[in-house]
C-alpha positions as a printed Julia matrix, in Angstrom:
172×3 Matrix{Float64}:
 -10.88  -20.43    9.93
  -9.37  -21.3    13.18
  -8.3   -18.44   15.81
  -4.9   -19.08   15.11
  -5.18  -18.74   11.18
  -7.05  -15.64   11.75
  -4.28  -14.09   13.95
  -1.74  -15.26   11.33
  -3.59  -13.69    8.57
  -4.17  -10.44   10.49
  -0.83   -9.96   11.35
   0.67  -10.73    8.0
  -1.9    -8.51    6.27
  -1.1    -5.53    8.62
   2.72   -6.04    8.23
   2.39   -6.46    4.48
   0.24   -3.43    3.97
   2.5    -1.18    6.06
   5.61   -2.3     4.26
   3.89   -1.84    0.95
   2.69    1.71    1.7
   6.38    2.64    2.65
   7.83    0.92   -0.52
   5.39    2.64   -2.89
   6.29    5.81   -4.49
   2.84    7.28   -4.06
   0.49    7.63   -1.02
  -1.25    4.35   -0.16
  -4.51    4.46    1.95
  -4.99    1.28    4.15
  -8.52    0.58    5.1
  -8.76   -2.08    7.81
 -12.1    -3.85    7.78
 -13.34   -7.19    9.4
 -12.74   -9.79    6.84
 -15.26  -12.36    8.23
 -18.04  -10.04    7.3
 -17.07  -10.08    3.59
 -15.63   -6.47    4.03
 -11.89   -7.02    3.16
  -9.02   -4.85    4.54
  -7.64   -3.05    1.26
  -4.57   -0.86    0.31
  -5.49    1.73   -2.22
  -3.48    4.31   -4.2
  -3.82    6.43   -7.26
  -1.67    5.77  -10.3
  -0.04    8.03  -12.84
  -3.21    7.98  -14.98
  -5.25    9.03  -11.76
  -7.01    5.89  -11.62
  -7.76    4.19   -8.29
  -5.83    0.85   -7.8
  -6.37   -1.58   -4.88
  -4.75   -4.61   -3.25
  -6.45   -7.19   -0.9
  -4.73  -10.02    0.88
  -7.03  -12.62    2.24
  -7.22  -16.64    2.92
  -7.46  -18.68    0.08
  -7.57  -21.86    2.01
  -7.42  -22.07    5.82
  -7.83  -24.6     8.49
 -11.23  -24.81   10.38
 -12.98  -27.13   12.49
 -14.15  -29.56   10.1
 -10.69  -29.69    8.3
  -7.93  -28.93   10.76
  -5.22  -30.11    8.54
  -6.12  -27.87    5.6
  -3.04  -25.64    4.74
  -3.37  -21.86    5.23
  -2.75  -20.28    1.82
  -3.02  -16.65    1.0
  -4.6   -14.75   -2.14
  -2.88  -11.55   -2.96
  -4.99   -9.69   -5.6
  -4.33   -6.23   -7.23
  -7.52   -4.58   -9.09
  -9.5    -7.68   -8.74
 -12.23   -8.79   -6.46
 -12.64   -7.24   -3.11
 -15.17   -5.09   -1.22
 -16.25   -3.07   -4.09
 -18.69   -0.89   -2.01
 -15.58    0.12    0.09
 -13.36    0.55   -2.91
 -16.03    2.66   -4.7
 -16.22    4.95   -1.63
 -12.52    5.57   -1.74
 -12.69    7.07   -5.29
 -12.97   10.68   -5.77
 -15.57   12.21   -8.12
 -14.73   11.52  -11.6
 -12.02    9.09  -10.63
 -12.02    5.78  -12.57
 -11.17    2.35  -10.82
  -8.3     0.79  -12.65
  -9.64   -2.03  -14.71
  -6.77   -2.2   -17.33
  -4.95   -4.83  -15.46
  -5.23   -7.15  -12.6
  -3.09   -9.59  -10.8
  -3.87  -12.55   -8.54
  -1.32  -14.55   -6.51
  -1.68  -17.7    -4.29
   1.01  -18.1    -1.93
   2.04  -19.38    1.55
   2.12  -17.15    4.72
   6.12  -17.58    4.81
   6.4   -16.16    1.19
   4.36  -13.08    1.34
   6.86  -10.63    2.76
   9.6   -11.98    0.23
   7.17  -11.0    -2.53
   6.91   -7.55   -1.42
   9.59   -5.71   -3.24
   8.5    -7.8    -6.39
   4.98   -6.79   -6.2
   5.92   -3.04   -5.89
   8.07   -3.46   -9.07
   5.35   -5.18  -10.83
   2.72   -2.6    -9.93
   5.23    0.3   -10.92
   5.79   -1.46  -14.11
   2.21   -1.58  -15.09
   1.94    2.08  -14.22
   4.8     2.84  -16.53
   3.95    0.34  -19.22
   7.31   -1.26  -18.9
   6.55   -4.86  -17.89
   9.68   -6.23  -19.45
  11.65   -4.75  -16.46
   9.88   -6.89  -13.84
  12.61   -9.27  -12.35
  12.26  -12.93  -11.56
  10.06  -13.61   -8.5
  11.64  -14.38   -5.01
   9.9   -17.72   -5.09
   9.32  -20.08   -8.23
   5.91  -19.86   -9.62
   3.95  -22.74  -10.66
   5.36  -24.13  -13.95
   1.6   -23.77  -15.36
   1.96  -20.05  -15.07
   2.7   -17.87  -17.91
   5.72  -15.55  -17.89
   6.01  -12.85  -15.61
   5.14  -10.24  -18.26
   1.82  -11.66  -19.05
   0.57  -13.68  -16.07
  -2.54  -12.59  -14.43
  -3.43  -15.54  -12.1
  -0.56  -17.7   -10.69
   0.66  -19.37   -7.5
   3.85  -20.28   -5.97
   5.22  -23.75   -6.41
   5.13  -24.28   -2.66
   1.43  -23.17   -2.64
   0.67  -25.54   -5.55
   2.23  -28.2    -3.73
   0.52  -27.88   -0.57
  -2.82  -27.49   -2.25
  -2.17  -30.49   -4.45
  -1.22  -32.62   -1.21
  -4.48  -31.59    0.41
  -6.48  -32.69   -2.63
  -4.51  -36.02   -2.78
  -4.83  -36.57    0.87
  -8.33  -35.68    1.82
  -9.66  -36.35    5.31
 -12.1   -38.92    5.46
């Protein structure tokens, strides 16, 4: 990753986690780690069933020295992937990590803050088993994605288009 991409990702992640912690109706613990050493920064919280849930935001694609025109896209994951050692350290004795659902969204940096209220509603709806109440996302999702009630892995249309352009126009 270029230094500029690292700066953008770090700033967006910090702002997103901070706003996320404020928007959730439960305490959220933010653990900042160096993402270059495979130790991701995470936000974690306990749901109504006393299970540990976690979220990670990291680069899906990013420009670097070899491919400076590669787009910076982000991956936001809930209860999937991440630094399992750090996540396991966060759980208390007898507490489970929530494995009943997960969510993954690939999006552009300029879209992430728009998704914040929607992500909070999505998480709360899974916690209360009322996924039918999730509103339309703030930016259109890729048409290959399922409905908002059942999707697990999706991306925004803009992110899909940027990634497709990169594949169609590789640097020689």
